[in-house]
N, C-alpha and C positions, 0 to 999 in steps of 0.2 A: 299523708295522714290519712291512717286507715280508720274505717268506721266500724265499731262494733257494738252490738247490742248489750243491754245490760245481764240479759241472762249469760250470754257467752263470757261477758266481762268476769261475770262471777265465776262460773265453771273454770275458765282459763285462764285467772288471773297470774298464777305463776308463770304462765309461760309470756302474757304479756308483760309482766314485768322483767323478764329476761330481754325481752325485745326492747324496752324503755333503757334497760342499761347499753345496748347497743346503738343507741340513738333512735330509737324509732318510736313515734308518737301517733298515738290512737285517740279518736274521738267516740266516745262513748252515748249510744243513742237510745232513745226509749220511744220505740213508736217510729223510728225513723226521724226522730227530732233530736239534734245535739242536745245534750245535756251535761256532760264533762269533757275534759282532756285530760286524758294521761301522757304525762311527758318528763324528761328527764329532769330531775332536780339540780337547781342552780343553786351553790353555795354563796351565800351572801358575802359580799365583800365589802368593809368599811368604805363609806364613800363613793360606790359604785351604784348606779342608777339601772336598779332591773325591772324592765317591762316584758310583760309577758309577750312572747314573740307571735304568739297566733291572734294577739288583739287586732282588733279593726286600727287603721291607722290613726284615725280621730284621737282614739283613746291612746295609743301608744304617744303622739304628739300633746295630748293634754295634759300625760302623767310626765312626761319629760319635763315641760315647762314650769309645771306644778313643784317638780323636786329643784331643777335649776333656779327658779325665783326664790325659794325657800332658803336654798345655800348661798343666792347670791345677798339677798335678804341679812343673814347672820354675818357675812362677811362684810358687808356695809358698814353693819353695827361696829364691828371691833377697829376696820380700818378706818372709817371716816370717807369711804372712797364717796366721788362726785357722782352726779346722777348721770353726767355725759359717760364718764368710765363704765358706769353699770350698764347702760344702754349698750355701749361698744363691745363690751364683754357678750352679753346677752346676743349678739349679732354673729360674733364670731362663734359661738357655740362652745 
């Protein structure tokens, strides 16, 4: 991922967007401090778990666990899944 200053991002936005279309990723900085990421758009797919690939691993894991738990809770209400099966499904991933 390339670092780009705020001014350069403003002036070169078209060039940066072309790079993003080719799969490149940019971190926009303000005084060498990262403030935003310019990354390719990910189309939302029903039932998919979308997590920012640039996020720290702990944040990714927390987001994934939260979504899976919500999905399993809704399935449990509909199908009367036992607690043991619920735990086994969570372990299987």
